[in-house]
C-alpha positions as CSV (number, residue, x, y, z in Angstrom):
1,M,-6.4,-72.1,73.8
2,S,-9.6,-70.5,72.7
3,T,-12.1,-72.3,70.7
4,I,-13.9,-71.1,67.5
5,S,-17.4,-72.2,67.5
6,S,-17.8,-71.9,63.6
7,F,-16.4,-70.3,60.6
8,P,-18.5,-67.3,59.7
9,Q,-20.8,-68.8,57.3
10,E,-21.9,-65.5,55.6
11,S,-18.2,-65.0,54.4
12,S,-18.5,-67.2,51.3
13,V,-18.1,-65.3,48.1
14,T,-20.2,-66.2,45.2
15,G,-18.4,-67.4,42.2
16,T,-19.7,-65.0,39.6
17,S,-17.6,-63.7,36.7
18,I,-15.6,-60.6,37.4
19,T,-17.5,-58.9,34.7
20,N,-20.5,-58.9,36.8
21,L,-18.7,-56.5,39.2
22,N,-16.9,-54.2,36.6
23,H,-19.2,-54.5,33.5
24,E,-22.8,-55.4,34.7
25,N,-24.2,-53.7,31.7
26,S,-21.7,-54.7,29.2
27,S,-22.6,-57.2,26.4
28,D,-18.9,-58.3,26.3
29,S,-17.8,-60.6,29.1
30,S,-14.5,-62.2,30.2
31,S,-14.1,-66.0,30.5
32,F,-12.2,-66.1,33.7
33,S,-13.8,-66.9,37.1
34,T,-12.1,-67.3,40.5
35,T,-14.7,-69.9,41.5
36,I,-12.4,-72.7,40.2
37,L,-9.6,-71.7,42.4
38,R,-11.9,-71.8,45.5
39,D,-13.1,-75.2,44.3
40,F,-9.5,-76.6,44.0
41,A,-8.6,-75.3,47.5
42,R,-12.0,-76.7,48.9
43,K,-11.4,-80.1,47.4
44,E,-7.9,-80.6,48.7
45,L,-9.0,-79.6,52.2
46,I,-11.8,-82.1,52.1
47,D,-9.3,-84.8,50.8
48,I,-7.1,-83.9,53.8
49,L,-10.0,-84.4,56.3
50,D,-11.4,-87.6,54.7
51,S,-7.8,-89.3,54.8
52,I,-8.0,-89.1,58.6
53,R,-10.5,-91.6,59.9
54,G,-12.9,-90.8,62.7
55,K,-13.8,-87.6,64.5
56,K,-11.2,-84.8,64.5
57,S,-10.5,-81.4,66.0
58,L,-9.1,-78.7,63.8
59,V,-6.3,-76.4,65.1
60,I,-5.8,-73.4,62.9
61,D,-3.2,-70.8,62.8
62,P,-5.1,-67.5,63.4
63,A,-3.2,-66.0,60.5
64,I,-5.0,-68.1,58.0
65,S,-8.4,-68.6,59.8
66,G,-9.9,-65.8,57.7
67,S,-8.6,-67.4,54.4
68,L,-10.0,-70.8,55.4
69,S,-13.4,-69.3,56.2
70,L,-13.4,-68.1,52.5
71,I,-12.8,-71.6,51.4
72,A,-15.0,-73.7,53.5
73,E,-17.8,-73.0,56.0
74,F,-18.1,-74.8,59.3
75,S,-21.1,-76.9,58.1
76,L,-19.0,-78.4,55.3
77,L,-16.1,-79.2,57.8
78,K,-18.6,-80.8,60.2
79,E,-19.9,-83.1,57.3
80,H,-16.3,-84.4,57.0
81,G,-15.7,-85.2,60.7
82,V,-14.7,-82.0,62.3
83,E,-16.1,-81.7,65.8
84,N,-14.3,-78.5,67.1
85,I,-12.1,-75.7,65.7
86,Y,-9.4,-74.1,67.8
87,H,-6.9,-71.2,67.3
88,L,-3.3,-72.4,67.5
89,Q,-1.8,-70.7,70.5
90,S,-0.1,-71.3,73.9
91,G,-1.8,-73.1,76.7
92,R,-3.8,-76.1,77.4
93,F,-7.2,-77.1,75.8
94,N,-9.6,-79.8,76.3
95,I,-9.3,-82.4,73.6
96,Q,-12.6,-84.2,72.8
97,C,-11.4,-86.2,69.7
98,Q,-8.7,-88.7,69.1
99,N,-7.3,-86.7,66.1
100,L,-5.7,-83.2,66.0
101,V,-5.3,-81.7,62.7
102,Y,-3.0,-78.7,62.7
103,I,-3.2,-76.3,59.7
104,C,-0.6,-73.5,60.1
105,R,2.2,-71.4,58.5
106,P,5.6,-72.8,58.8
107,K,6.7,-70.5,61.5
108,M,8.9,-71.2,64.5
109,I,6.4,-69.9,66.9
110,N,3.8,-72.3,65.7
111,M,6.4,-75.2,66.1
112,K,6.7,-74.1,69.6
113,Y,3.0,-74.3,70.3
114,I,2.6,-77.6,68.6
115,T,5.5,-79.3,70.4
116,E,4.1,-77.8,73.7
117,H,0.7,-79.5,73.0
118,I,2.4,-82.8,72.2
119,H,4.6,-82.7,75.3
120,Q,1.6,-81.9,77.5
121,N,-0.5,-84.7,76.1
122,S,2.3,-87.2,76.1
123,N,2.2,-87.3,80.0
124,N,-1.0,-89.3,79.7
125,P,-0.3,-92.4,77.7
126,D,-4.0,-93.5,77.5
127,N,-4.9,-90.4,75.4
128,G,-3.8,-92.1,72.2
129,I,-4.1,-88.9,70.2
130,G,-3.1,-88.7,66.5
131,Y,-1.4,-85.6,65.4
132,Y,-1.6,-84.3,61.8
133,I,0.2,-81.2,60.7
134,Y,-0.3,-79.5,57.4
135,F,1.8,-76.4,56.5
136,V,0.3,-73.6,54.3
137,P,1.4,-73.4,51.5
138,R,4.7,-75.3,51.9
139,R,6.8,-76.8,54.6
140,T,10.2,-75.7,55.3
141,M,13.4,-77.5,56.3
142,I,13.6,-76.2,59.7
143,C,9.9,-77.3,60.4
144,E,10.8,-80.8,59.0
145,R,13.6,-81.1,61.6
146,V,11.2,-80.0,64.5
147,L,8.3,-82.3,63.4
148,E,9.0,-85.5,61.4
149,D,5.4,-86.3,60.3
150,E,3.9,-83.5,58.4
151,G,2.1,-82.6,55.2
152,E,1.3,-79.7,53.0
153,Y,-2.2,-78.0,52.2
154,H,-1.6,-75.9,49.2
155,L,-3.9,-73.0,50.1
156,D,-1.8,-70.6,48.1
157,I,-4.1,-68.3,46.1
158,V,-7.1,-67.3,48.1
159,P,-10.1,-65.7,46.4
160,L,-11.1,-62.6,48.3
161,D,-13.6,-61.5,45.7
162,D,-14.7,-62.0,42.2
163,D,-11.7,-60.1,40.8
164,L,-9.4,-60.2,43.8
165,L,-6.9,-62.9,44.8
166,S,-4.4,-62.9,47.5
167,M,-1.6,-65.2,48.8
168,E,-2.3,-63.8,52.3
169,L,1.3,-63.8,53.0
170,D,1.7,-61.4,56.0
171,N,4.7,-59.0,56.1
172,S,5.6,-60.0,52.5
173,F,7.1,-56.5,52.0
174,K,9.5,-56.9,55.0
175,D,10.5,-60.4,53.9
176,L,11.3,-59.5,50.4
177,F,12.7,-56.0,50.7
178,L,14.2,-55.8,54.2
179,D,15.2,-59.4,55.0
180,G,15.9,-60.4,51.4
181,D,14.0,-63.7,52.0
182,M,12.7,-64.9,48.6
183,T,10.7,-67.9,50.0
184,S,7.5,-66.1,49.3
185,L,8.5,-65.6,45.6
186,Y,8.9,-69.4,45.3
187,Y,5.4,-69.9,46.8
188,V,4.0,-67.4,44.2
189,A,5.8,-69.0,41.4
190,K,4.4,-72.4,42.4
191,A,0.9,-70.8,42.7
192,L,1.3,-69.4,39.2
193,L,2.3,-72.5,37.6
194,K,-0.6,-74.3,39.2
195,L,-2.9,-71.7,38.0
196,Q,-1.6,-72.2,34.3
197,T,-2.4,-75.9,34.6
198,I,-6.0,-74.8,35.2
199,V,-6.6,-71.8,32.9
200,G,-3.7,-72.3,30.3
201,I,-0.3,-70.9,29.7
202,I,-0.3,-67.0,30.1
203,P,1.3,-65.9,26.8
204,K,2.8,-62.6,27.6
205,I,4.4,-61.6,31.0
206,I,5.9,-58.1,31.7
207,G,7.1,-56.8,34.9
208,K,9.1,-54.1,36.8
209,G,11.4,-54.7,39.8
210,K,14.2,-57.0,41.1
211,C,11.6,-59.3,42.8
212,A,9.4,-59.4,39.6
213,N,12.4,-60.4,37.6
214,Y,13.4,-63.1,40.1
215,L,9.8,-64.5,40.2
216,K,9.7,-64.6,36.4
217,D,12.9,-66.7,36.2
218,T,11.7,-69.0,39.0
219,L,8.5,-69.5,37.2
220,F,10.2,-70.4,33.8
221,N,12.5,-72.8,35.8
222,L,9.7,-74.5,37.5
223,R,7.8,-74.9,34.2
224,R,10.8,-76.5,32.6
225,E,11.2,-78.9,35.5
226,L,7.6,-79.7,35.3
227,E,7.6,-80.4,31.5
228,A,10.8,-82.5,31.8
229,N,9.1,-84.7,34.4
230,H,6.1,-85.0,32.3
231,A,8.0,-85.9,29.2
232,N,9.6,-88.8,31.1
233,S,6.2,-90.2,32.3
234,I,3.8,-92.3,30.4
235,S,0.9,-89.8,30.7
236,S,-0.7,-88.5,27.6
237,I,-2.8,-85.9,29.4
238,P,-1.6,-82.3,28.4
239,L,0.0,-80.4,31.2
240,F,-1.7,-77.1,30.2
241,P,-5.1,-76.5,28.6
242,L,-4.9,-75.6,24.9
243,N,-6.5,-72.1,25.3
244,S,-5.6,-69.6,27.9
245,E,-8.2,-67.6,29.7
246,I,-5.6,-64.8,30.7
247,D,-3.7,-63.2,27.9
248,S,-1.0,-61.3,29.9
249,L,0.6,-61.1,33.4
250,I,1.9,-57.7,34.8
251,I,4.2,-58.1,37.7
252,L,5.1,-55.1,39.8
253,D,7.4,-54.8,42.9
254,R,6.1,-52.7,45.8
255,S,9.5,-51.0,45.8
256,V,8.7,-49.5,42.4
257,D,6.0,-47.4,44.1
258,L,6.6,-46.7,47.8
259,I,4.6,-43.3,47.7
260,T,1.2,-44.8,47.1
261,P,0.9,-46.8,50.3
262,M,2.1,-44.0,52.4
263,C,-0.8,-41.8,51.2
264,T,-4.1,-41.9,53.0
265,Q,-6.7,-43.9,51.1
266,L,-9.7,-41.8,50.2
267,T,-12.2,-44.4,48.8
268,Y,-14.8,-45.9,51.1
269,E,-13.1,-49.4,51.4
270,G,-9.8,-47.8,51.6
271,L,-10.9,-45.6,54.6
272,I,-12.5,-48.6,56.3
273,D,-9.0,-50.2,56.1
274,E,-7.3,-47.1,57.3
275,V,-9.8,-46.7,60.4
276,Y,-10.7,-50.3,61.4
277,G,-8.4,-52.5,59.3
278,I,-9.7,-55.2,56.9
279,K,-8.2,-58.8,57.2
280,S,-9.2,-61.5,54.6
281,T,-12.3,-59.4,53.6
282,F,-13.4,-59.1,57.4
283,V,-13.7,-56.0,59.5
284,E,-14.0,-56.0,63.3
285,L,-16.7,-53.5,64.4
286,D,-18.2,-52.7,67.7
287,S,-21.5,-54.6,67.8
288,S,-23.4,-51.4,68.4
289,L,-22.6,-50.5,64.8
290,V,-24.0,-53.6,63.4
291,G,-26.8,-54.5,65.7
292,F,-30.1,-54.4,64.1
293,S,-32.2,-54.0,67.3
294,Q,-33.8,-50.9,68.0
295,D,-33.1,-51.2,71.7
296,T,-29.7,-49.8,71.8
297,A,-29.5,-50.0,75.6
298,N,-29.3,-53.8,75.2
299,I,-26.6,-53.9,72.6
300,S,-23.3,-55.3,73.9
301,H,-20.1,-53.6,72.9
302,K,-18.1,-56.6,71.8
303,L,-16.3,-56.6,68.5
304,K,-18.0,-58.6,65.7
305,K,-16.6,-59.6,62.4
306,I,-18.4,-58.6,59.4
307,P,-17.6,-59.7,55.8
308,L,-17.0,-57.1,53.2
309,N,-17.4,-58.5,49.6
310,S,-19.6,-58.3,46.6
311,N,-22.3,-60.4,48.3
312,D,-23.3,-57.2,49.7
313,K,-24.6,-55.4,46.8
314,L,-24.7,-52.0,48.4
315,F,-21.0,-52.2,49.4
316,S,-20.3,-53.5,46.0
317,Q,-21.8,-50.2,44.6
318,I,-19.9,-47.8,46.9
319,R,-16.7,-49.5,47.9
320,D,-14.5,-47.9,45.0
321,M,-16.1,-44.5,45.3
322,N,-14.4,-41.5,46.9
323,F,-15.7,-41.2,50.4
324,A,-16.9,-37.7,49.6
325,V,-19.6,-39.3,47.4
326,V,-20.8,-42.1,49.7
327,G,-23.0,-40.2,52.0
328,G,-25.2,-38.9,49.1
329,I,-25.4,-42.4,47.6
330,L,-26.6,-43.8,51.0
331,S,-29.3,-41.0,51.1
332,Q,-30.6,-42.1,47.6
333,V,-30.6,-45.8,48.6
334,A,-32.5,-44.9,51.9
335,R,-35.2,-43.0,49.9
336,R,-35.6,-45.9,47.4
337,I,-35.9,-48.5,50.1
338,Q,-38.4,-46.1,52.0
339,D,-40.5,-45.7,48.7
340,D,-40.5,-49.7,48.1
341,Y,-41.8,-50.0,51.8
342,E,-44.5,-47.4,51.2
343,G,-45.6,-49.5,48.2
344,R,-47.4,-51.7,50.5
345,H,-50.2,-49.1,50.7
346,Q,-51.0,-49.7,47.1
347,V,-51.4,-53.4,47.4
348,K,-54.9,-54.5,46.9
349,T,-55.2,-57.8,45.0
350,V,-54.0,-61.1,46.1
351,S,-51.3,-61.4,43.5
352,Q,-50.0,-57.9,44.4
353,I,-49.8,-59.0,48.1
354,R,-47.8,-62.2,46.9
355,D,-45.4,-60.1,44.9
356,F,-44.9,-57.6,47.8
357,I,-44.2,-60.4,50.3
358,G,-41.7,-61.8,47.9
359,K,-40.0,-58.4,47.7
360,L,-40.1,-58.0,51.5
361,T,-37.2,-60.4,52.3
362,N,-34.8,-58.5,49.9
363,L,-36.0,-55.2,51.3
364,R,-35.2,-56.2,54.9
365,A,-31.7,-57.4,53.8
366,E,-31.1,-54.2,51.9
367,H,-32.3,-52.2,55.0
368,Q,-29.7,-54.0,57.2
369,F,-26.9,-53.4,54.9
370,L,-27.9,-49.8,54.6
371,R,-27.9,-49.5,58.5
372,L,-24.4,-51.1,58.5
373,H,-23.0,-48.8,56.0
374,T,-24.7,-45.7,57.3
375,N,-23.3,-46.3,60.8
376,M,-19.8,-46.9,59.4
377,T,-20.0,-44.0,57.3
378,E,-21.0,-41.8,60.3
379,E,-18.1,-43.2,62.3
380,I,-15.6,-42.6,59.5
381,R,-16.9,-39.1,58.9
382,K,-16.0,-38.3,62.5
383,Y,-12.5,-39.4,61.7
384,T,-12.3,-37.4,58.4
385,L,-13.7,-34.3,59.9
386,D,-11.0,-34.1,62.6
387,S,-8.7,-31.1,62.3
388,D,-5.5,-33.3,62.6
389,F,-6.7,-35.6,59.9
390,N,-7.3,-32.8,57.6
391,K,-3.9,-31.2,58.3
392,F,-2.2,-34.6,57.8
393,L,-4.0,-35.0,54.5
394,E,-3.1,-31.6,53.4
395,V,0.6,-32.2,54.0
396,Q,0.5,-35.4,52.2
397,Q,-1.1,-34.0,49.2
398,N,1.3,-31.2,49.0
399,F,4.2,-33.6,49.3
400,V,3.1,-35.7,46.4
401,A,2.5,-32.5,44.4
402,G,6.3,-31.8,45.0
403,I,5.6,-29.0,47.5
404,T,7.9,-29.6,50.5
405,S,8.0,-26.0,52.0
406,H,9.4,-25.5,55.4
407,N,6.1,-25.0,57.3
408,Y,5.2,-28.7,56.2
409,I,8.4,-29.9,57.5
410,E,7.8,-28.0,60.9
411,Y,4.4,-29.8,61.0
412,I,6.3,-33.2,61.2
413,E,8.4,-31.8,64.0
414,E,5.1,-30.8,65.8
415,M,3.8,-34.3,65.4
416,I,6.9,-35.7,67.0
417,N,6.8,-33.2,69.8
418,N,3.1,-34.0,70.4
419,Q,3.9,-37.7,70.4
420,Q,1.4,-38.6,67.7
421,S,1.6,-42.2,66.6
422,I,4.9,-43.3,65.2
423,Q,3.1,-44.9,62.3
424,K,1.7,-41.4,61.0
425,T,5.0,-39.7,61.7
426,I,6.9,-42.3,59.6
427,R,4.4,-42.1,56.8
428,L,4.9,-38.4,56.4
429,L,8.7,-38.7,56.6
430,S,8.7,-41.6,54.2
431,L,6.6,-39.3,51.7
432,L,8.9,-36.4,52.2
433,S,12.1,-38.7,51.5
434,S,10.5,-40.4,48.5
435,V,9.4,-37.2,46.7
436,S,12.7,-35.4,47.5
437,G,15.1,-38.3,46.5
438,G,16.2,-38.6,50.1
439,I,16.4,-35.9,53.0
440,K,19.3,-33.5,53.4
441,A,21.9,-34.8,55.8
442,K,21.2,-32.1,58.6
443,S,17.4,-32.7,58.6
444,Y,17.9,-36.4,58.3
445,E,20.0,-36.6,61.5
446,F,17.7,-34.1,63.2
447,F,14.7,-36.3,62.6
448,R,16.5,-39.5,63.6
449,K,17.5,-37.9,66.9
450,E,14.0,-36.5,67.6
451,I,12.3,-39.8,66.8
452,V,14.7,-41.9,69.0
453,Q,14.4,-39.4,72.0
454,T,10.6,-39.3,71.7
455,Y,9.5,-42.8,70.8
456,G,12.4,-44.8,72.3
457,Y,15.9,-46.1,71.6
458,Q,14.4,-49.3,70.0
459,H,13.6,-47.3,67.0
460,I,17.1,-46.8,66.1
461,I,16.8,-50.3,64.3
462,T,13.3,-49.1,63.0
463,L,15.0,-46.1,61.2
464,D,17.7,-48.4,59.8
465,N,15.0,-50.6,58.5
466,L,13.3,-47.7,56.8
467,S,16.5,-46.7,55.2
468,K,17.4,-50.2,54.0
469,V,14.0,-50.5,52.1
470,G,14.4,-46.9,50.8
471,L,11.5,-45.2,52.7
472,F,13.5,-42.9,54.9
473,K,17.0,-42.2,53.7
474,K,19.6,-39.5,53.5
475,H,20.0,-37.7,50.2
476,D,23.2,-39.1,48.6
477,G,23.7,-36.5,45.8
478,T,22.0,-38.5,43.1
479,K,19.5,-36.9,41.0
480,N,15.8,-36.8,42.4
481,T,13.8,-38.7,39.6
482,Y,10.3,-38.0,41.2
483,P,9.6,-34.6,39.5
484,A,10.3,-36.3,36.1
485,V,8.1,-39.3,37.0
486,K,5.4,-37.0,38.2
487,K,5.5,-35.0,35.0
488,G,5.8,-38.0,32.6
489,L,2.9,-40.0,34.2
490,K,0.8,-37.1,35.1
491,L,0.6,-38.2,38.7
492,I,-1.0,-34.9,39.8
493,V,-4.5,-34.1,38.2
494,D,-6.2,-30.8,39.0
495,D,-10.0,-30.3,39.3
496,V,-10.8,-34.0,39.9
497,D,-14.5,-34.6,39.8
498,E,-15.1,-37.2,42.6
499,Y,-18.7,-37.5,41.7
500,S,-18.1,-38.3,38.0
501,P,-14.4,-39.2,37.7
502,N,-12.6,-39.5,34.4
503,D,-9.3,-40.5,35.9
504,I,-7.9,-42.9,38.4
505,S,-6.6,-39.9,40.4
506,Y,-10.1,-39.6,42.0
507,V,-9.1,-42.4,44.6
508,Y,-6.6,-39.9,46.3
509,S,-8.5,-36.8,45.2
510,G,-5.9,-35.6,42.7
511,Y,-3.0,-38.0,42.9
512,A,-2.8,-41.1,40.6
513,P,-1.0,-44.1,42.0
514,I,2.3,-44.7,40.2
515,S,1.7,-48.5,40.1
516,V,-1.7,-48.2,38.4
517,R,-0.5,-45.5,36.1
518,L,2.2,-47.8,34.8
519,I,-0.4,-50.5,34.3
520,Q,-2.5,-48.1,32.4
521,C,0.5,-47.2,30.2
522,A,1.2,-50.8,29.4
523,C,-2.4,-51.7,28.5
524,L,-3.1,-48.7,26.1
525,P,-3.4,-49.7,22.5
526,S,-0.2,-49.3,20.6
527,N,-1.5,-46.5,18.5
528,S,-2.3,-44.6,21.6
529,K,0.9,-45.0,23.6
530,G,2.4,-41.5,24.3
531,M,-0.8,-39.8,23.1
532,S,-3.4,-38.0,25.2
533,L,-6.2,-40.0,26.9
534,P,-10.0,-39.3,26.7
535,G,-11.0,-37.5,29.9
536,T,-7.6,-36.5,30.9
537,S,-6.4,-33.5,29.0
538,S,-2.6,-33.5,28.1
539,L,-2.0,-36.9,29.8
540,F,0.9,-38.4,28.2
541,N,1.0,-35.6,25.6
542,T,4.2,-35.8,23.7
543,T,4.8,-32.1,23.9
544,T,4.9,-32.2,27.8
545,S,6.0,-35.8,28.4
546,I,9.7,-36.6,28.8
547,L,9.0,-39.7,26.7
548,T,10.5,-40.1,23.2
549,S,7.4,-41.6,21.4
550,N,8.1,-44.1,18.7
551,T,4.4,-44.9,18.0
552,N,3.9,-43.0,14.7
553,N,6.7,-44.8,12.8
554,S,6.0,-47.0,9.8
555,D,6.4,-50.3,11.9
556,N,3.5,-49.2,14.2
557,N,1.4,-47.9,11.3
558,N,1.7,-51.3,9.6
559,S,1.1,-53.3,12.9
560,D,-1.5,-55.9,12.8
561,D,-4.8,-54.8,14.4
562,N,-4.9,-57.9,16.6
563,N,-1.8,-56.7,18.2
564,A,-3.0,-53.1,18.8
565,N,-4.2,-53.9,22.3
566,N,-1.3,-56.1,23.4
567,V,0.2,-55.5,27.0
568,S,3.7,-53.9,26.5
569,W,6.2,-51.5,28.0
570,K,7.1,-50.3,24.5
571,G,7.0,-46.6,24.3
572,W,7.5,-46.1,28.1
573,E,11.1,-47.2,28.4
574,D,12.3,-43.7,29.5
575,I,9.9,-43.6,32.4
576,L,10.7,-47.1,33.5
577,K,14.5,-46.1,33.7
578,L,13.5,-43.6,36.4
579,L,12.0,-46.2,38.7
580,P,13.9,-48.7,40.7
581,G,14.6,-52.3,39.4
582,P,14.9,-53.9,36.1
583,S,11.9,-54.1,33.6
584,F,11.3,-57.1,31.3
585,E,8.9,-58.3,28.7
586,E,8.6,-62.1,27.8
587,E,6.7,-64.3,25.7
588,Q,6.0,-67.7,27.0
589,S,6.3,-70.6,24.5
590,V,3.2,-72.5,23.9
591,S,2.2,-75.4,21.6
592,N,1.0,-74.5,18.1
593,N,-2.7,-74.8,19.0
594,S,-2.3,-72.9,22.4
595,I,-3.0,-69.4,21.3
596,Y,-4.9,-67.0,23.5
597,F,-8.5,-66.9,22.3
598,N,-7.7,-69.1,19.3
599,K,-11.1,-70.8,19.5
600,K,-12.9,-68.3,21.6
601,N,-15.4,-65.6,20.9
602,Q,-13.5,-62.6,19.7
603,N,-16.0,-60.2,21.4
604,Q,-14.9,-61.5,24.8
605,R,-12.9,-58.9,26.7
606,K,-9.2,-59.7,27.3
607,V,-8.1,-60.5,30.7
608,S,-4.8,-59.4,32.4
609,M,-3.7,-60.6,35.7
610,I,-1.9,-57.8,37.8
611,L,0.5,-59.2,40.4
612,F,1.7,-57.1,43.1
613,L,4.8,-58.3,45.1
614,G,4.9,-56.8,48.5
615,G,1.3,-56.0,48.9
616,C,-1.2,-53.6,47.3
617,T,-3.8,-51.1,48.7
618,F,-7.4,-51.0,48.3
619,T,-7.2,-47.7,46.5
620,E,-5.0,-49.4,43.8
621,I,-7.7,-52.2,43.5
622,S,-10.3,-49.4,43.1
623,S,-8.1,-47.8,40.5
624,L,-7.8,-51.0,38.5
625,R,-11.5,-51.5,38.6
626,F,-12.1,-48.0,37.4
627,L,-9.4,-48.5,34.6
628,S,-11.1,-51.6,33.3
629,Q,-14.2,-49.7,32.6
630,Q,-12.5,-47.2,30.3
631,E,-13.0,-47.6,26.5
632,D,-9.4,-47.3,25.6
633,I,-8.3,-50.1,27.8
634,Q,-10.9,-52.8,26.7
635,R,-9.7,-55.5,29.1
636,D,-10.6,-56.9,32.5
637,F,-8.3,-57.1,35.4
638,I,-7.7,-60.0,37.9
639,I,-5.6,-58.7,40.9
640,L,-3.3,-61.0,42.5
641,T,-1.2,-59.8,45.5
642,T,1.0,-61.2,48.2
643,D,-1.2,-59.4,50.8
644,I,-3.4,-56.3,51.2
645,T,-1.5,-53.5,52.8
646,N,-1.8,-49.8,53.8
647,G,0.7,-47.2,55.2
648,N,0.2,-48.3,58.8
649,T,0.5,-52.1,58.3
650,L,3.6,-51.6,56.0
651,V,5.3,-49.4,58.7
652,D,4.2,-51.8,61.4
653,S,6.1,-54.6,59.7
654,L,9.3,-52.5,59.8
655,I,9.1,-51.2,63.3
656,N,11.6,-52.9,65.5
657,Q,10.2,-56.1,67.1
658,V,13.7,-57.7,68.0
659,R,12.8,-58.1,71.7
660,D,9.6,-60.2,70.9
661,E,11.4,-62.1,68.2
662,L,14.4,-63.0,70.5
663,K,12.0,-64.0,73.2
664,S,9.9,-66.3,70.9
665,L,13.0,-67.9,69.4
666,T,14.5,-68.5,73.0
667,N,11.2,-70.2,74.0
668,V,11.3,-72.4,70.9
669,N,14.9,-73.4,71.7
670,H,13.9,-74.4,75.2
671,S,11.0,-76.4,74.1
672,L,12.9,-78.5,71.6
């Protein structure tokens, strides 16, 4: 078992309002802050540690170590008796304390490791070790059967940044849409209920998808149960605050938009995720990229974890930009920093010297961040200039535009023949299938045979998994709805200006994510639904859209101005019918005094929470940040997702792992 010397202390995210990120120069501000959620999780962790007397060692599931580092730094844990931190894995380790505190996901493989440790230490009766197991976010029945004494640490919603929250539930897409395991939806419902006890009842909930509908029903049932228990108690304290800080919740299944994650992300943060992978805001880079020493010969080539969040002001500025723009921005920043350094030659008086020294610390920090992002940009540019990357991107962009000519299909055959990574091959096949309403029977069988013969027979199950979730399927004769969706939502935008974008399609250089376009539709003022939007000519124009706009009738003309900017699917029903899963729109009942912004400053921007079930991509997050800055939206977005995903990680979760899973379960059964 490997020890972790400390949590990365630089990972803590400051608790500033989301409007500092999206609306720095705006006089309007939102009232919601993610700080309170971090404080709740931190307090519960401290209470757990303080309940165990004496010195203790912390054993952490590697899957949640990044999340915990965002909640509490090692210095705080040390103040509450933690001497050492270990990763939970197989093997012996030197125990230096009388208390072992396990914090882990309720997975069978973790139960195997814990029982293994207990059996190893039980051979020495003089150890007298106390074992404390806390499951995140909830325990399961099977874990209760294996381990009798355990608790729960409700680390459910993890604040990744000022406007980004995650449940950090790995493989949530596979659990929900392949295995049909709704356990994660119960976790999400419990987390949403807890959130509402902090910020107030969310008055409006709309959603799209089977899992979204299931989550809504579960949330309502849990609330009724909580209110019934509270009514039977003697407590006079209200369950929910009178005023809500969030006016609406929009829930989307990942299955509603399977096209977006299969596309290559083209924002700076998105490409970092594509090339290196980002986990709980951390990216692992070769130390040569982040070393600040000029002596490159002495820089070791070990991997180093680097936090990527809004603490890094330069990253905050460029993270959501199209990668084509980033190089120019970094050059401008470099010139500005150089000019600031040159300012030392104009320093003459004592007060000027003092002022310059005061600026010097910030200049050095800026210089370090600039070097980091310049090095990363240079490495990513090598990746984007590669001919294979550009051909891969060209085929993707033609597929989403509805162009599926034979030469592009031949390119997929070449990829298979050249044994390119199975993830890239599946991403293109999934795009082709999604935009075509399925692949013709002859081609479908051909590709299945080629993949199995090239990559191995274990991928027969992989292909079946892809078919079950709707990513790679045979055309069944039903009408292909993608062309109508593409036209109705104006998913393809020509002549995108990546330097000064006026539409969310800049994140994919011409393709607008279906998921974010739906959110854009729902958040438009009622008198703009079905009409064209500023900066996007003919978008949602009633003469070209398949929609039947009913926004000009007398009911809408007489609607109250206060309701003009309410979140709603009204006016977009025809589009929603073309996408999988049911749609819904619900009002949550509140007490007479519990009206959103009833006693708040009316100049405050409204806040909508966007919930993705099955994961969301960094490009969708960038799109939502861009959308919140548009005048016709007039609201801020808090993004909550089961996890952060991309095409590779989503495909990886569906690739056959049967041999490894059977081996793990066999080992668990032998150890029990």
